[in-house]
C-alpha positions in Angstrom: 51.6 29.1 -21.3 48.9 26.4 -21.4 51.2 24.0 -23.2 53.9 24.6 -20.5 51.4 24.0 -17.8 50.4 20.7 -19.4 54.0 19.6 -19.5 54.3 20.7 -15.9 51.2 18.7 -15.1 52.7 15.6 -16.7 55.9 16.0 -14.6 53.9 16.5 -11.4 51.8 13.4 -12.2 55.0 11.4 -12.5 56.4 12.8 -9.3 53.2 11.9 -7.5 53.3 8.3 -8.7 56.9 8.0 -7.6 56.2 9.7 -4.2 59.0 12.3 -4.9 57.2 15.6 -4.6 59.3 18.4 -2.9 57.4 21.7 -3.0 60.6 23.7 -2.6 61.9 22.4 -5.9 58.8 23.2 -8.0 58.6 26.0 -10.5 55.5 28.3 -10.6 54.1 26.3 -13.6 54.6 23.1 -11.7 52.9 24.5 -8.6 49.8 25.4 -10.8 49.8 21.9 -12.2 50.1 20.5 -8.7 47.1 22.6 -7.7 45.1 21.3 -10.7 45.9 17.7 -9.7 44.8 18.4 -6.1 41.5 19.9 -7.2 40.3 16.6 -8.7 40.0 17.9 -12.2 41.3 16.0 -15.2 43.3 17.5 -18.0 41.9 17.4 -21.6 44.2 18.1 -24.6 43.2 17.7 -28.2 46.1 18.1 -30.6 44.3 19.1 -33.8 47.2 18.7 -36.2 47.9 15.1 -35.0 44.2 14.4 -34.2 45.1 13.0 -30.8 43.3 13.5 -27.5 45.3 13.2 -24.3 43.6 13.0 -20.9 44.6 12.3 -17.4 45.1 8.6 -16.8 42.8 8.8 -13.8 39.9 9.9 -15.9 39.4 6.5 -17.5 39.0 4.9 -14.1 35.9 6.9 -13.3 33.7 5.2 -16.0 35.5 1.9 -15.2 38.0 1.8 -18.1 41.7 1.0 -18.2 44.3 3.7 -18.2 44.7 5.2 -21.6 41.3 4.0 -22.9 40.1 7.5 -23.6 43.2 8.6 -25.5 43.4 8.6 -29.3 41.6 10.2 -32.2 38.8 12.7 -31.5 36.2 10.5 -33.3 37.1 7.6 -31.0 36.7 9.8 -28.0 33.5 11.4 -29.4 31.9 7.9 -29.7 32.0 7.8 -25.9 29.9 10.9 -25.6 26.2 10.4 -25.0 24.2 10.7 -28.4 22.1 13.7 -27.0 25.3 15.6 -26.1 27.4 15.0 -29.3 26.0 17.8 -31.4 26.6 20.3 -28.6 30.1 18.9 -28.2 30.9 19.2 -32.0 29.4 22.7 -32.2 31.4 24.0 -29.3 34.7 22.7 -30.7 33.9 24.0 -34.2 33.1 27.4 -32.8 36.4 27.6 -30.9 38.4 26.6 -34.0 36.5 29.1 -36.3 36.7 32.1 -33.9 40.1 31.3 -32.6 39.2 32.6 -29.1 36.7 32.2 -26.3 36.1 29.3 -24.0 33.4 26.7 -23.5 31.9 25.4 -20.3 29.4 22.6 -20.8 28.2 19.3 -19.2 28.4 16.1 -21.1 28.0 12.4 -20.4 30.7 9.9 -21.1 30.1 6.1 -21.4 32.0 3.4 -19.6 32.7 -0.1 -20.7 29.3 -1.3 -19.2 27.3 1.3 -21.1 26.5 3.4 -18.1 27.2 7.2 -18.2 29.0 9.6 -15.9 28.5 13.4 -16.2 31.6 15.6 -16.6 31.8 19.4 -16.8 34.2 20.4 -19.6 36.0 23.8 -19.6 38.2 24.3 -22.6 39.7 27.0 -24.7 41.7 27.2 -28.0 45.5 27.5 -28.3 47.0 29.3 -31.3 50.1 28.1 -33.2 52.8 30.2 -34.8 50.6 30.6 -38.0 47.7 32.1 -36.0 45.5 29.1 -36.4 44.1 26.9 -33.6 46.3 23.8 -33.3 45.1 22.6 -29.8 42.1 22.7 -27.6 42.9 22.3 -23.9 41.2 22.5 -20.6 39.8 20.4 -17.8 37.1 17.8 -17.1 35.4 17.7 -13.7 33.2 14.7 -12.6 29.8 16.1 -11.6 27.8 12.9 -11.7 26.8 13.0 -8.0 25.9 16.7 -8.2 23.8 16.2 -11.3 22.0 13.3 -9.8 21.2 15.2 -6.6 19.9 18.2 -8.6 17.7 15.9 -10.7 16.4 14.3 -7.5 15.5 17.7 -6.1 13.7 18.7 -9.3 11.8 15.4 -9.3 10.8 15.5 -5.7 9.5 19.1 -6.1 6.8 18.0 -8.6 6.2 14.4 -7.6 4.4 12.7 -4.8 7.0 11.1 -2.4 4.8 8.0 -1.6 3.6 7.0 -5.1 6.1 8.7 -7.4 3.2 10.1 -9.4 3.1 13.8 -10.4 1.7 16.0 -7.7 -1.0 18.6 -8.0 1.5 21.3 -9.2 2.8 19.1 -12.1 -0.7 17.9 -12.9 -2.0 21.4 -13.3 1.0 22.3 -15.4 0.4 19.3 -17.7 -3.3 20.1 -17.9 -2.6 23.7 -18.8 -0.5 22.5 -21.7 -3.1 20.0 -22.8 -5.7 22.8 -22.8 -3.4 24.9 -25.0 -3.1 22.1 -27.5 -6.9 21.5 -27.4 -7.5 25.1 -28.6 -5.5 24.6 -31.8 -7.3 23.3 -34.9 -7.8 19.6 -34.6 -6.4 19.6 -31.1 -7.1 16.7 -28.7 -9.7 17.6 -26.1 -8.7 16.0 -22.8 -11.1 14.5 -20.3 -10.3 15.0 -16.6 -11.2 12.5 -13.8 -11.1 13.3 -10.1 -11.0 10.1 -8.0 -11.8 10.2 -4.3 -11.6 7.0 -2.2 -14.8 6.7 -0.1 -14.4 6.6 3.7 -10.6 6.4 3.5 -10.0 8.3 6.7 -12.1 5.7 8.5 -10.0 3.0 7.0 -6.8 4.7 8.0 -8.0 4.9 11.6 -8.7 1.1 11.6 -5.4 -0.1 10.0 -2.9 2.6 10.8 -1.1 5.2 8.8 1.7 3.0 7.4 -0.8 0.3 6.2 -2.9 3.1 4.7 0.1 4.3 2.7 0.6 0.8 1.4 -3.1 0.8 0.2 -2.6 4.2 -1.5 0.4 2.9 -3.3 -1.6 -0.1 -4.5 -4.4 2.2 -5.6 -2.0 4.3 -7.6 -0.6 1.3 -9.4 -4.1 0.0 -10.3 -5.0 3.3 -11.9 -1.7 3.7 -13.7 -2.1 0.2 -15.3 -5.3 1.4 -17.0 -3.7 4.5 -18.5 -1.8 4.8 -21.8 1.4 6.8 -22.6 -0.6 9.9 -23.6 -2.4 10.0 -20.3 -1.4 11.4 -16.9 -2.1 10.1 -13.4 -1.4 12.2 -10.4 -2.0 12.2 -6.7 -3.4 15.6 -5.9 -4.2 15.2 -2.2 -4.1 12.5 0.5 -6.6 10.1 -1.0 -7.5 11.9 -4.2 -6.1 11.0 -7.6 -6.6 12.9 -10.9 -6.3 11.8 -14.5 -5.8 13.6 -17.7 -7.2 11.3 -20.4 -5.9 12.2 -23.8 -5.9 8.8 -25.4 -9.7 8.6 -25.8 -12.0 11.2 -27.5 -15.4 9.4 -27.8 -17.7 10.0 -24.8 -18.5 6.3 -24.7 -14.8 5.3 -24.5 -14.2 8.0 -21.8 -17.1 6.6 -19.7 -15.7 3.0 -20.3 -12.3 4.1 -18.9 -13.8 5.7 -15.8 -15.8 2.5 -15.2 -12.6 0.4 -15.6 -11.0 2.5 -12.8 -14.1 2.2 -10.6 -14.1 -1.6 -10.9 -10.3 -1.9 -10.5 -10.5 0.0 -7.2 -13.4 -2.0 -6.0 -11.6 -5.3 -6.4 -10.3 -6.5 -3.0 -6.9 -5.5 -1.8 -5.0 -8.3 -0.1 -3.6 -7.0 3.2 -1.9 -9.5 5.3 -4.4 -12.3 6.2 -7.4 -10.3 5.1 -8.9 -8.5 2.1 -9.9 -4.9 2.1 -12.7 -3.7 -0.2 -12.7 0.0 -1.2 -15.0 2.1 -3.4 -14.4 5.4 -5.1 -16.4 8.4 -6.2 -15.3 9.6 -9.6 -16.1 13.0 -11.2 -15.6 13.4 -14.9 -15.4 16.5 -17.1 -14.7 16.8 -20.8 -13.1 20.0 -22.0 -15.3 21.8 -24.5 -12.9 24.5 -25.8 -14.6 27.2 -23.6 -12.2 29.7 -22.0 -10.9 28.1 -18.9 -7.7 27.5 -17.1 -6.4 24.2 -15.5 -7.7 24.9 -12.0 -11.2 25.6 -13.3 -11.3 22.3 -15.2 -10.1 20.4 -12.2 -12.7 22.1 -10.1 -15.4 21.0 -12.5 -14.3 17.4 -12.1 -14.2 18.0 -8.3 -17.8 19.3 -8.3 -18.9 16.2 -10.2 -17.0 14.0 -7.7 -18.8 15.6 -4.7 -22.1 15.0 -6.4 -21.2 11.3 -6.8 -20.2 11.2 -3.1 -23.5 12.8 -2.1 -25.4 10.1 -4.0 -23.7 7.4 -1.9 -20.3 6.9 -3.5 -19.0 4.0 -5.6 -20.3 5.8 -8.7 -19.3 8.0 -11.6 -20.8 11.4 -12.3 -20.3 13.7 -15.2 -20.0 17.5 -14.7 -23.0 19.5 -15.7 -22.8 23.1 -17.0 -25.2 24.3 -14.3 -23.2 22.6 -11.5 -21.9 25.8 -10.0 -25.4 27.0 -9.3 -26.4 23.7 -7.6 -25.3 23.7 -4.0 -25.7 19.9 -3.8 -22.6 19.5 -5.9 -20.4 21.2 -3.4 -21.4 19.1 -0.4 -18.8 18.7 2.4 -17.1 15.3 2.6 -16.4 13.3 5.7 -12.7 13.9 5.1 -13.3 17.6 4.9 -15.1 17.5 8.3 -12.3 15.5 9.9 -9.7 17.9 8.6 -11.8 20.9 9.7 -12.0 19.7 13.3 -8.2 19.1 13.4 -7.4 22.4 11.8 -9.6 24.4 14.2 -12.1 25.5 11.5 -15.1 24.5 13.7 -15.6 26.7 16.7 -18.4 27.6 19.1 -20.2 30.9 18.9 -22.4 32.1 21.8 -25.8 33.6 21.7 -27.0 35.4 24.8 -30.1 34.1 26.7 -32.0 36.8 28.5 -34.3 36.5 31.5 -37.6 38.0 30.3 -38.7 38.9 33.8 -35.6 40.9 34.8 -34.2 41.7 31.4 -30.8 40.6 32.7 -28.4 38.2 31.0 -29.1 34.7 32.3 -26.9 32.5 30.2 -25.6 31.7 26.7 -26.4 29.1 24.0 -23.3 27.5 22.4 -23.7 27.1 18.6 -21.2 25.2 16.6 -20.1 27.0 13.4 -17.8 25.8 10.6 -15.8 28.3 8.5 -14.4 26.4 5.6 -11.2 27.8 4.0 -12.6 27.7 0.4 -16.4 27.4 0.8 -16.9 29.9 3.6 -19.5 29.3 6.3 -21.0 25.7 6.1 -24.6 25.4 7.3 -25.0 23.2 10.5 -27.9 21.5 8.6 -25.2 20.1 6.4 -22.4 19.2 8.7 -24.3 17.9 11.7 -26.1 15.2 9.6 -22.8 14.4 8.0 -21.2 14.0 11.4 -24.0 11.6 12.4 -23.7 9.5 9.2 -19.9 9.2 9.4 -19.7 8.5 13.1 -18.0 11.8 13.9 -20.8 13.2 16.0 -19.0 12.2 19.3 -15.9 14.2 18.3 -18.1 17.1 17.3 -20.0 17.1 20.6 -16.8 16.7 22.6 -15.3 19.7 20.8 -18.4 21.8 21.6 -18.2 21.0 25.3 -14.5 21.6 25.6 -14.7 25.0 23.8 -17.7 26.0 26.0 -15.8 25.1 29.2 -12.7 27.1 28.1 -14.8 30.1 27.2 -16.7 29.9 30.6 -13.3 29.9 32.5 -12.2 33.0 30.6 -15.5 34.8 31.5 -15.3 33.8 35.1 -11.8 35.3 35.3 -12.7 38.6 33.6 -16.4 39.1 34.2 -18.6 39.1 37.3 -21.1 36.4 36.3 -24.1 35.6 38.4 -24.0 32.2 40.2 -27.0 30.9 38.2 -25.4 31.8 34.8 -25.5 28.8 32.5 -24.2 27.7 29.1 -26.5 25.6 27.0 -24.8 23.1 24.6 -26.9 21.5 21.8 -26.9 17.7 21.5 -28.2 15.7 18.7 -30.4 12.7 19.5 -27.7 10.3 18.2 -25.2 11.7 20.8 -27.5 10.7 23.6 -27.4 7.1 22.3 -23.6 7.0 22.5 -21.9 5.1 25.4 -19.1 7.7 25.8 -21.3 10.8 26.5 -21.3 10.3 30.3 -17.6 9.6 30.5 -16.9 12.6 28.3 -18.9 14.8 30.7 -17.1 13.4 33.8 -13.7 13.9 32.2 -14.6 17.5 31.3 -15.8 18.3 34.9 -12.6 16.7 36.4 -10.4 18.9 34.2 -12.3 22.1 35.0 -13.1 21.7 38.7 -13.1 25.5 39.2 -15.8 25.9 36.6 -18.8 26.9 38.7 -20.9 28.0 35.7 -23.9 25.6 35.1 -23.8 23.6 31.9 -27.1 22.4 30.4 -27.8 20.4 27.3 -30.5 20.8 24.7 -31.7 18.2 22.3 -31.8 19.4 18.7 -34.6 18.7 16.4 -33.7 16.0 13.9 -35.6 14.7 10.9 
């Protein structure tokens, strides 16, 4: 039946080329052959006794060849198959010949005249002769080059950063986990892990804009990658944080030297238009010591060391210490953390009642800013208020406190019978009083909440 269909297919091909197709005159076999032509699949027929491969003429044009270029002996045809696919191709055909039944469906790449490859899905089955032996292998080839490329792009994008093309956090942790497994074997290479955080990057992004900041991040990724060797891995794990698995060096001195190379490379000015930008980085380093640990734990150790470097002023390298988890200073909040926390609604005002000692009645409330971090839990105000002052974010923090207090007061006014003299006290740091925007912020707040008759007062916090 397959042979008849192939003959019918040849006849239909000829009819198409002559423009003489009349559906009413076609036999059932010819209709099936016509459907095969319309599907876009190409016929493949290997006559084993004559050792001759016959394929659709149109197949050769896909890889840029002349018609008939893919016909001939199986060896000539096999030479076109990608070297990595040849063994699978041979094994599949040998199995069909030996078992004399079954079918094969497999993808393979076929070379064109310029050396480039296109991917085809081959579906073939054996045909038995009168003596019961396989004398032909026939089937179809379907061009799946675009589908395969799209699938590979999806797989790549799932584990790579879209801006830099570097592995993302997921792929980095997967590679680190495999590196740890190898390190536990006798004589295994023990990797060092770096976590690199760009100092004050969010402040830079506000100055130059998001698009320009992306260009800087791309330049940073290239500088780090140039220092690495083939055994190493560089990844972008968050916005302005990069991580390294260093497997090419084992000596502590060489590991420290590589970290210093990265620090100096990032400190060299970046040319941006008509000006130069100078950046610094805080780098945390940990060397795996074969202790039981998984990849997230090792990366966290490097992160703790990085926070310690940042706390000491940035632009420095710090190694992880075994006692780091018991030292709260290692886990200091960063400026970027505070900025993100304000945007994500992690900072909110809590209210402490103020009682009139003479009447014992509720007189007002004191607004206290609290930060509930998603991984660290409650962050002490003694930590984030000085951080906001140092980083210039204290104005945003104060504005947030006033806005949340005003919103809460409006809710209380609508639902509770508050006395006219009821007040809300909002704490201000001395540095907030020195800002030029405080008065304007207060005026703007009052204009937006004209029906807020609750008195607002301000207190100056103690500051060292």
